C-alpha positions as CSV (number, residue, x, y, z in Angstrom):
1,M,0.0,0.0,0.0
2,Q,1.4,3.4,-0.9
3,E,0.2,6.7,0.3
4,E,0.3,9.3,-2.4
5,N,0.4,13.0,-2.9
6,H,-0.9,14.7,-6.0
7,F,1.2,17.8,-5.7
8,P,-0.3,20.9,-7.4
9,A,1.5,22.5,-10.4
10,L,2.9,25.2,-8.1
11,V,4.9,22.6,-6.1
12,H,6.3,21.0,-9.3
13,E,7.3,24.5,-10.5
14,M,8.9,25.4,-7.2
15,L,10.5,22.0,-6.6
16,P,11.5,20.6,-9.9
17,G,12.0,16.8,-9.7
18,T,9.2,16.2,-7.3
19,A,7.6,12.7,-7.8
20,E,4.7,12.5,-10.2
21,I,1.8,10.0,-10.2
22,R,0.7,8.8,-13.6
23,K,-1.8,5.9,-14.2
24,G,-1.4,4.7,-10.6
25,F,2.4,4.6,-10.7
26,M,4.8,7.0,-8.9
27,Y,7.7,8.3,-11.0
28,C,10.7,9.8,-9.3
29,S,13.4,11.9,-10.8
30,Q,16.4,10.0,-12.2
31,R,18.8,12.7,-11.0
32,P,21.3,11.9,-8.1
33,G,20.0,11.9,-4.5
34,L,16.3,12.6,-4.2
35,G,16.6,14.4,-7.5
36,I,14.6,17.4,-6.2
37,D,15.8,20.9,-6.8
38,I,14.4,24.2,-5.4
39,N,13.5,27.4,-7.2
40,E,14.6,29.7,-4.3
41,E,13.4,32.8,-6.0
42,M,9.9,31.4,-6.3
43,A,10.0,29.8,-2.8
44,A,10.7,33.2,-1.3
45,K,7.3,34.3,-2.5
46,Y,5.6,31.5,-0.4
47,P,7.1,31.6,3.1
48,M,6.0,29.1,5.7
49,T,3.0,30.3,7.8
50,E,1.1,29.0,10.7
51,P,-1.4,26.3,9.6
52,R,-5.0,27.6,9.2
53,N,-7.5,26.4,11.8
54,G,-4.6,25.0,13.9
55,G,-4.0,22.0,11.7
56,A,-2.0,18.9,12.7
57,Y,1.3,19.9,11.2
58,G,2.2,22.3,14.0
59,T,1.8,19.6,16.7
60,D,4.6,17.3,15.5
61,R,6.9,19.4,13.3
62,A,8.9,22.6,13.8
63,P,8.6,25.3,11.1
64,D,11.7,23.9,9.4
65,G,10.2,20.4,9.2
66,T,12.1,18.9,12.2
67,V,10.1,16.3,14.0
68,V,9.3,17.3,17.6
69,A,7.5,15.6,20.5
70,P,3.9,16.7,20.6
């Protein structure tokens, strides 16, 4: 069983190399490492913000993505 994320076009533009799902299969970049790059200029336009309505993300992750004890 595989969880999947259908990332919006904005994510693929900001993070070239992000995995894509086509016809039920996940296709990853063939570049070294994770194969994901970052468009820093574009990312600067979308800074991290507090989750709307609380959200679960803030209970187990720091703003930089580090896992923390809830």
